C-alpha positions in Angstrom: 133.3 94.1 -34.2 136.4 95.7 -35.6 137.0 97.0 -39.1 140.1 97.8 -41.0 141.1 99.0 -44.4 143.5 97.2 -46.7 145.3 100.3 -47.9 146.8 98.5 -50.9 143.3 97.7 -52.2 141.6 101.0 -51.3 140.7 103.1 -54.4 139.6 106.1 -52.4 136.2 106.1 -54.0 134.6 107.4 -50.7 131.7 104.9 -50.7 132.6 103.9 -47.1 132.8 107.5 -45.8 129.5 108.4 -47.6 127.8 105.3 -46.2 129.2 105.5 -42.6 130.7 108.9 -41.9 130.9 108.0 -38.2 133.2 105.1 -39.0 135.3 106.1 -42.0 137.1 109.2 -43.4 139.3 109.7 -46.4 142.8 110.9 -45.5 144.9 113.5 -47.3 146.4 110.7 -49.5 142.9 109.8 -50.7 142.8 106.5 -48.8 140.0 105.5 -46.4 140.8 105.2 -42.7 138.8 103.8 -39.8 138.1 106.4 -37.2 136.8 104.2 -34.4 138.6 101.6 -32.3 135.6 99.3 -32.1 132.3 99.5 -34.1 129.4 100.4 -31.8 126.6 97.8 -31.9 124.2 100.3 -33.5 126.7 100.9 -36.3 127.5 97.3 -37.2 124.9 97.1 -40.0 126.3 100.3 -41.5 129.8 98.8 -41.4 128.6 95.7 -43.2 126.8 97.8 -45.8 130.0 99.8 -46.4 132.0 96.5 -46.8 129.4 95.0 -49.1 129.4 98.2 -51.3 133.2 98.7 -51.4 134.1 98.2 -55.1 137.7 97.3 -54.2 136.8 95.0 -51.3 139.2 96.9 -49.1 137.1 96.8 -45.9 137.9 93.9 -43.6 135.4 93.0 -40.8 136.7 91.1 -37.8 133.9 89.8 -35.6 
């Protein structure tokens, strides 16, 4: 599984980083970034939860 952020949609609300701090960070511009190349199997559920809870629907999951 791969995840990415649509930077144009990201509102910088930090829900993703709060939900999965091992997968997401907020950069100096206030935009979420993905900090892993590929989501580890044990973090896939967390990534889906972050995507489901993102108010701007900026997290894109690629299976």
